[in-house]
MDTraj code that builds the backbone (N, CA, C; nanometers):
import mdtraj as md
import numpy as np

residues = "MET ARG GLY TRP SER GLY GLN PRO VAL ARG ARG GLY ARG MET LEU GLU GLU ASN GLN ALA SER ARG ALA ALA MET GLY GLY LYS MET GLU ASN ALA SER GLY ARG ASP TYR VAL LEU GLY VAL ASP PHE GLY THR ASP SER VAL ARG ALA VAL VAL VAL ASP ALA ALA ASP GLY GLY PHE ALA GLY SER GLY VAL SER ALA TYR ARG ARG TRP ALA ALA GLY ALA TRP CYS ASP PRO SER SER ASN CYS PHE ARG GLN HIS PRO LEU ASP TYR ILE GLU GLY LEU GLU ASP ALA GLY ARG GLN ALA LEU ALA GLN ALA GLY ALA GLY VAL ALA SER ARG ILE ARG ALA ILE SER VAL ASP THR ARG ALA ARG PRO PRO ALA".split()
xyz = np.array([
    [-10.4527, -7.0712, 2.7833],
    [-10.3918, -7.0643, 2.6366],
    [-10.2417, -7.0988, 2.6547],
    [-10.1750, -7.1975, 2.6085],
    [-10.0731, -7.3107, 2.5846],
    [-10.0075, -7.2576, 2.4528],
    [-9.8902, -7.2674, 2.4755],
    [-9.7915, -7.2355, 2.3419],
    [-9.7492, -7.3939, 2.2848],
    [-9.6942, -7.3726, 2.2148],
    [-9.5940, -7.4959, 2.1194],
    [-9.5716, -7.6378, 2.2008],
    [-9.5376, -7.5272, 2.3265],
    [-9.4956, -7.7101, 2.3818],
    [-9.5688, -7.7623, 2.4849],
    [-9.6917, -7.6979, 2.5369],
    [-9.7648, -7.7506, 2.5887],
    [-9.8021, -7.6607, 2.7325],
    [-9.7194, -7.6062, 2.7106],
    [-9.7254, -7.5090, 2.8844],
    [-9.8233, -7.3985, 2.8463],
    [-9.8501, -7.3501, 2.9912],
    [-9.9326, -7.2426, 2.9460],
    [-9.8501, -7.0839, 2.9167],
    [-9.9138, -7.0214, 2.8947],
    [-9.8220, -6.9575, 2.8345],
    [-9.9167, -6.7842, 2.9153],
    [-9.8010, -6.6980, 2.9835],
    [-9.8246, -6.5877, 3.0452],
    [-9.8997, -6.4960, 2.9039],
    [-10.0005, -6.4378, 3.0040],
    [-10.0920, -6.3402, 2.8966],
    [-10.1053, -6.1980, 2.9243],
    [-10.0931, -6.0959, 2.9053],
    [-10.0967, -5.9736, 2.9094],
    [-10.2315, -5.8864, 2.8288],
    [-10.2633, -5.8013, 2.9598],
    [-10.4036, -5.7613, 2.8920],
    [-10.4573, -5.7367, 2.8069],
    [-10.3625, -5.6817, 2.7068],
    [-10.3763, -5.6492, 2.5691],
    [-10.4273, -5.7577, 2.4482],
    [-10.2882, -5.8958, 2.4879],
    [-10.3333, -5.9737, 2.4173],
    [-10.4834, -6.0898, 2.4935],
    [-10.5158, -6.0481, 2.5951],
    [-10.6661, -6.0864, 2.6089],
    [-10.7341, -5.9979, 2.5781],
    [-10.7648, -5.8420, 2.5597],
    [-10.8366, -5.7992, 2.4589],
    [-10.8728, -5.8227, 2.3302],
    [-10.7329, -5.8408, 2.2746],
    [-10.7651, -5.8943, 2.1417],
    [-10.8187, -5.9776, 2.0949],
    [-10.7951, -6.1351, 2.2032],
    [-10.8694, -6.2342, 2.1867],
    [-10.9917, -6.2319, 2.2486],
    [-11.0339, -6.1332, 2.3029],
    [-11.2078, -6.1419, 2.3321],
    [-11.2571, -6.0725, 2.1899],
    [-11.1672, -5.9740, 2.1305],
    [-11.2632, -5.9106, 2.0635],
    [-11.2630, -6.0178, 1.9033],
    [-11.1340, -6.0554, 1.8426],
    [-11.1734, -6.1972, 1.7896],
    [-11.2674, -6.3074, 1.8275],
    [-11.2426, -6.3489, 1.9646],
    [-11.3865, -6.3966, 1.9249],
    [-11.5258, -6.3792, 1.9466],
    [-11.5422, -6.2154, 1.9479],
    [-11.6615, -6.1729, 1.9170],
    [-11.6498, -6.1256, 1.7353],
    [-11.6038, -6.1708, 1.6999],
    [-11.5678, -6.1428, 1.5711],
    [-11.6056, -6.2951, 1.5216],
    [-11.5857, -6.3918, 1.5430],
    [-11.6060, -6.5241, 1.4854],
    [-11.4809, -6.5764, 1.4583],
    [-11.3499, -6.5196, 1.5168],
    [-11.2123, -6.5484, 1.5273],
    [-11.1608, -6.4675, 1.3716],
    [-11.2288, -6.3849, 1.2888],
    [-11.1793, -6.3304, 1.1730],
    [-11.1371, -6.2252, 1.1860],
    [-11.0193, -6.1697, 1.1437],
    [-11.0016, -6.0257, 1.1378],
    [-11.1372, -5.9448, 1.0774],
    [-11.1533, -5.8555, 1.1086],
    [-11.2776, -5.7901, 1.0264],
    [-11.2144, -5.7057, 0.9253],
    [-11.0848, -5.6555, 0.9505],
    [-11.0433, -5.5896, 0.8136],
    [-10.8812, -5.5519, 0.8611],
    [-10.8346, -5.6385, 0.7934],
    [-10.7161, -5.5753, 0.8032],
    [-10.5975, -5.4692, 0.7616],
    [-10.6218, -5.3669, 0.6940],
    [-10.5637, -5.2892, 0.6842],
    [-10.5998, -5.1782, 0.7910],
    [-10.4147, -5.1375, 0.8080],
    [-10.3640, -5.0053, 0.8594],
    [-10.3024, -5.1163, 0.9654],
    [-10.2971, -5.2806, 0.9484],
    [-10.2465, -5.2695, 1.0799],
    [-10.1437, -5.3905, 1.0310],
    [-10.0329, -5.4190, 1.1240],
    [-9.9321, -5.4894, 1.0618],
    [-9.9277, -5.6029, 1.1017],
    [-9.8539, -5.7104, 1.0497],
    [-9.8838, -5.8712, 1.1266],
    [-9.7429, -5.8958, 1.1115],
    [-9.6849, -5.9946, 1.1805],
    [-9.5383, -6.1039, 1.1864],
    [-9.5991, -6.2522, 1.1821],
    [-9.5165, -6.3298, 1.0736],
    [-9.5168, -6.4254, 1.0515],
    [-9.4420, -6.5079, 1.1158],
    [-9.4224, -6.6113, 1.1986],
    [-9.3463, -6.6741, 1.2580],
    [-9.3024, -6.7948, 1.2841],
    [-9.2162, -6.8712, 1.2381],
    [-9.2138, -7.0200, 1.1737],
    [-9.1397, -7.0795, 1.2768],
    [-9.1355, -7.1894, 1.2618],
    [-9.0495, -7.3036, 1.3629],
    [-9.0498, -7.4318, 1.2718],
    [-8.9428, -7.4491, 1.2766],
    [-8.8973, -7.5963, 1.2011],
    [-8.8808, -7.7035, 1.2830],
    [-8.9427, -7.8316, 1.3327],
    [-8.9441, -7.8283, 1.4226],
    [-8.8550, -8.0175, 1.3982],
    [-8.8639, -8.1326, 1.4118],
    [-8.8285, -8.2532, 1.3848],
    [-8.9178, -8.3652, 1.3056],
    [-9.0492, -8.3130, 1.3324],
    [-9.1502, -8.3688, 1.2052],
    [-9.2309, -8.2720, 1.1661],
    [-9.2395, -8.1806, 1.1718],
    [-9.3267, -8.0947, 1.0993],
    [-9.3126, -7.9423, 1.1303],
    [-9.3273, -7.8189, 1.0381],
    [-9.3354, -7.7073, 1.0220],
    [-9.4457, -7.6413, 1.1193],
    [-9.4094, -7.5453, 1.1822],
    [-9.5316, -7.4185, 1.2541],
    [-9.4924, -7.3007, 1.2193],
    [-9.6267, -7.2787, 1.1857],
    [-9.6470, -7.1122, 1.1344],
    [-9.7594, -7.0697, 1.2236],
    [-9.7531, -6.9118, 1.2740],
    [-9.8149, -6.8484, 1.3214],
    [-9.8448, -6.6720, 1.2720],
    [-9.9013, -6.6426, 1.2927],
    [-9.9562, -6.4981, 1.2566],
    [-10.0237, -6.3959, 1.3522],
    [-9.9107, -6.3216, 1.4169],
    [-9.9571, -6.2111, 1.5330],
    [-9.9422, -6.1187, 1.4911],
    [-10.0903, -6.0271, 1.5490],
    [-10.0702, -5.8521, 1.5113],
    [-9.9102, -5.7814, 1.5590],
    [-9.8362, -5.7022, 1.4996],
    [-9.7378, -5.6664, 1.5368],
    [-9.7425, -5.5438, 1.6466],
    [-9.8608, -5.5206, 1.6611],
    [-9.8922, -5.4102, 1.7717],
    [-9.8846, -5.4765, 1.9165],
    [-9.9591, -5.5691, 1.9345],
    [-10.0370, -5.5833, 2.0384],
    [-9.9747, -5.7627, 2.0799],
    [-9.9649, -5.8544, 1.9589],
    [-9.8925, -5.9672, 1.9837],
    [-10.0532, -6.0803, 1.9781],
    [-10.1053, -5.9898, 1.9252],
    [-10.2649, -6.0748, 1.9671],
    [-10.2537, -6.1977, 1.8485],
    [-10.2834, -6.3360, 1.8473],
    [-10.3304, -6.4353, 1.7690],
    [-10.3979, -6.3811, 1.6384],
    [-10.3676, -6.4158, 1.4922],
    [-10.4697, -6.4369, 1.4007],
    [-10.4684, -6.5444, 1.3280],
    [-10.3685, -6.6073, 1.3147],
    [-10.3796, -6.8049, 1.2275],
    [-10.3016, -6.8445, 1.2632],
    [-10.2599, -6.9909, 1.2091],
    [-10.2069, -7.0544, 1.2743],
    [-10.2235, -7.1582, 1.1706],
    [-10.0706, -7.2495, 1.1371],
    [-10.1092, -7.3859, 1.0396],
    [-9.9365, -7.4304, 1.1155],
    [-10.0271, -7.6032, 1.0588],
    [-9.9362, -7.7060, 1.0744],
    [-9.8772, -7.8048, 0.9810],
    [-9.8004, -7.8626, 0.9312],
    [-9.7672, -7.9463, 0.8585],
    [-9.6345, -8.0330, 0.8311],
    [-9.7118, -8.1546, 0.8513],
    [-9.6050, -8.2578, 0.8929],
    [-9.5305, -8.2459, 0.7518],
    [-9.3973, -8.3137, 0.7910],
    [-9.2954, -8.3222, 0.6473],
    [-9.3177, -8.4740, 0.6296],
    [-9.3802, -8.4725, 0.4624],
    [-9.4402, -8.5952, 0.3860],
    [-9.3493, -8.7166, 0.4318],
    [-9.2280, -8.6602, 0.3930],
    [-9.1174, -8.7959, 0.3761],
    [-9.0827, -8.8481, 0.4947],
    [-9.1130, -8.7570, 0.5685],
    [-9.0346, -8.8171, 0.7239],
    [-9.1868, -8.9041, 0.8046],
    [-9.2747, -8.8358, 0.7581],
    [-9.3593, -8.9396, 0.8161],
    [-9.3876, -9.0631, 0.7198],
    [-9.3203, -9.1277, 0.6213],
    [-9.3515, -9.2433, 0.4685],
    [-9.1971, -9.2936, 0.5578],
    [-9.1121, -9.2344, 0.6163],
    [-8.9960, -9.2975, 0.6946],
    [-8.8841, -9.2668, 0.5891],
    [-8.9082, -9.2000, 0.4543],
    [-8.8206, -9.1480, 0.3787],
    [-8.6687, -9.1135, 0.4603],
    [-8.5690, -9.1076, 0.4524],
    [-8.4343, -9.0641, 0.5085],
    [-8.3776, -9.0802, 0.6018],
    [-8.4779, -9.1761, 0.6593],
    [-8.4621, -9.2443, 0.7828],
    [-8.4090, -9.3790, 0.7753],
    [-8.3081, -9.4119, 0.9133],
    [-8.2937, -9.5486, 0.9390],
    [-8.2529, -9.5739, 1.0793],
    [-8.3730, -9.5979, 1.1357],
    [-8.4093, -9.6130, 1.2997],
    [-8.3122, -9.7138, 1.3525],
    [-8.2392, -9.8306, 1.2341],
    [-8.1570, -9.8926, 1.3151],
    [-8.0139, -9.8573, 1.3487],
    [-7.9575, -9.7262, 1.2418],
    [-7.8389, -9.7146, 1.2873],
    [-7.8439, -9.5246, 1.3391],
    [-8.0286, -9.5471, 1.3712],
    [-7.9667, -9.4136, 1.4938],
    [-7.9802, -9.2595, 1.3716],
    [-8.0893, -9.3088, 1.2416],
    [-7.9825, -9.1724, 1.1574],
    [-8.1446, -9.1051, 1.1249],
    [-8.1671, -9.0030, 1.1312],
    [-8.2797, -8.9626, 1.0761],
    [-8.2945, -8.8378, 1.0096],
    [-8.2875, -8.7786, 0.8798],
    [-8.2795, -8.7030, 0.8378],
    [-8.3843, -8.6304, 0.7399],
    [-8.4159, -8.5118, 0.7672],
    [-8.5494, -8.4755, 0.6507],
    [-8.4576, -8.4399, 0.4695],
    [-8.5862, -8.4371, 0.4432],
    [-8.5774, -8.3978, 0.2838],
    [-8.5461, -8.2661, 0.2682],
    [-8.4928, -8.2428, 0.2138],
    [-8.4873, -8.0255, 0.1908],
    [-8.6241, -8.0192, 0.1464],
    [-8.7039, -8.0587, 0.0503],
    [-8.7629, -8.0620, 0.0081],
    [-8.9019, -8.0687, 0.0778],
    [-8.9048, -8.1472, 0.2506],
    [-9.0195, -8.1472, 0.3248],
    [-8.9770, -8.0098, 0.4066],
    [-8.8901, -7.8990, 0.3941],
    [-8.8692, -7.7589, 0.4319],
    [-8.9546, -7.7158, 0.3709],
    [-8.9499, -7.6630, 0.2305],
    [-8.9973, -7.5901, 0.1401],
    [-9.1586, -7.6119, 0.1495],
    [-9.1851, -7.7039, 0.1000],
    [-9.3318, -7.7599, 0.1153],
    [-9.4159, -7.7596, 0.2386],
    [-9.3340, -7.7747, 0.3681],
    [-9.3823, -7.7815, 0.4589],
    [-9.4087, -7.6045, 0.5266],
    [-9.3004, -7.5047, 0.4668],
    [-9.3051, -7.3508, 0.4702],
    [-9.4330, -7.3498, 0.4085],
    [-9.4463, -7.4039, 0.3047],
    [-9.5243, -7.3147, 0.2116],
    [-9.6571, -7.3450, 0.2961],
    [-9.7228, -7.4671, 0.2956],
    [-9.8211, -7.5431, 0.3418],
    [-9.9233, -7.4787, 0.4582],
    [-9.7660, -7.4465, 0.6044],
    [-9.8098, -7.4347, 0.7125],
    [-9.8496, -7.2399, 0.7182],
    [-9.7027, -7.1989, 0.6307],
    [-9.7719, -7.0662, 0.6126],
    [-9.8969, -7.0221, 0.5264],
    [-9.9812, -7.0781, 0.4175],
    [-10.1036, -7.0513, 0.3672],
    [-10.2000, -7.0639, 0.4383],
    [-10.2089, -7.1671, 0.5723],
    [-10.2810, -7.2593, 0.6525],
    [-10.2780, -7.1081, 0.7100],
    [-10.1523, -7.0802, 0.7531],
    [-10.2005, -6.9480, 0.9230],
    [-10.2307, -6.8062, 0.8284],
    [-10.2057, -6.7821, 0.7010],
    [-10.2657, -6.7071, 0.6679],
    [-10.4150, -6.6974, 0.6535],
    [-10.4149, -6.8123, 0.6235],
    [-10.5825, -6.8118, 0.5517],
    [-10.6502, -6.7958, 0.6760],
    [-10.6188, -6.8820, 0.7647],
    [-10.6876, -6.8919, 0.9377],
    [-10.7148, -6.6979, 0.9686],
    [-10.5871, -6.6203, 0.9370],
    [-10.5757, -6.5030, 0.9897],
    [-10.6855, -6.3748, 0.8578],
    [-10.7178, -6.4403, 0.7746],
    [-10.8206, -6.3690, 0.7058],
    [-10.8252, -6.2805, 0.6065],
    [-10.8809, -6.2445, 0.5346],
    [-10.8487, -6.1747, 0.3947],
    [-10.7655, -6.0334, 0.4159],
    [-10.6297, -5.9877, 0.3391],
    [-10.5783, -5.8943, 0.3436],
    [-10.4651, -5.8604, 0.4813],
    [-10.5038, -5.9980, 0.5146],
    [-10.3525, -6.0087, 0.6052],
    [-10.2192, -6.0547, 0.5368],
    [-10.2508, -6.1687, 0.4254],
    [-10.1111, -6.1421, 0.3463],
    [-9.9889, -6.0306, 0.3446],
    [-10.0642, -5.9085, 0.2735],
    [-10.0480, -5.8101, 0.2662],
    [-9.9816, -5.6700, 0.3591],
    [-10.0180, -5.8003, 0.4723],
    [-9.9574, -5.6585, 0.5385],
    [-9.8639, -5.7279, 0.6356],
    [-9.7893, -5.8780, 0.6095],
    [-9.7222, -5.9196, 0.7197],
    [-9.5925, -5.8179, 0.7148],
    [-9.5365, -5.7892, 0.7832],
    [-9.4064, -5.6664, 0.7953],
    [-9.2989, -5.7934, 0.8127],
    [-9.2600, -5.8284, 0.8999],
    [-9.1797, -5.9410, 0.9292],
    [-9.1506, -6.0704, 0.9360],
    [-9.1124, -6.1563, 0.9051],
    [-9.0560, -6.3094, 0.9473],
    [-8.9652, -6.3744, 1.0045],
    [-9.0271, -6.4469, 1.1017],
    [-8.9427, -6.5019, 1.2377],
    [-8.9142, -6.6446, 1.2045],
    [-8.7823, -6.7170, 1.1794],
    [-8.7388, -6.8286, 1.1897],
    [-8.7217, -6.8828, 1.2458],
    [-8.7303, -7.0284, 1.3247],
    [-8.6631, -7.1020, 1.4745],
    [-8.6082, -7.2219, 1.4059],
    [-8.5718, -7.3237, 1.4712],
    [-8.5113, -7.4042, 1.3668],
    [-8.3960, -7.4684, 1.4706],
    [-8.3981, -7.5720, 1.5163],
    [-8.3294, -7.6634, 1.6497],
    [-8.2816, -7.7394, 1.5766],
    [-8.1182, -7.7750, 1.5418],
    [-8.0444, -7.8452, 1.4796],
    [-7.8709, -7.8440, 1.5772],
    [-7.8798, -7.9441, 1.5173],
    [-7.7238, -8.0138, 1.6526],
    [-7.6738, -8.0466, 1.4463],
    [-7.5255, -8.0811, 1.5035],
    [-7.4564, -8.1733, 1.4120],
    [-7.4204, -8.2944, 1.3970],
    [-7.4438, -8.3568, 1.2900],
    [-7.3987, -8.4892, 1.3091],
    [-7.3337, -8.5320, 1.3597],
    [-7.3243, -8.6807, 1.4404],
    [-7.2465, -8.7189, 1.5758],
    [-7.1496, -8.7810, 1.4982],
])
top = md.Topology()
chain = top.add_chain()
for i, resn in enumerate(residues, 1):
    res = top.add_residue(resn, chain, resSeq=i)
    for name in ("N", "CA", "C"):
        top.add_atom(name, md.element.get_by_symbol(name[0]), res)
traj = md.Trajectory(xyz[None], top)
């Protein structure tokens, strides 16, 4: 298994067991009732990534990726002056899209069992 960066991720026994049972069920949670989940969101340079994990054991439930529409179109960017910016709506629309994808992949009932949202972004002040 690889993380967002493409580097191998160390897996614990509980995570491996969760993934094995998930594979046996065809990749969908059979019943979300009684389980708690966490939605993790990472805002990157050109996209938003979201992941849903089981809060008890970190087991993967679903993920989604949404490219920033305006960024992909070259809006708000001027490479000749080394100026690259994202439009605020790209963040909102990307969050909505990636979050919906992750929750849809996680299966029915998971959205109502989200107990926390974790957000990560990398930013630096303008030069």
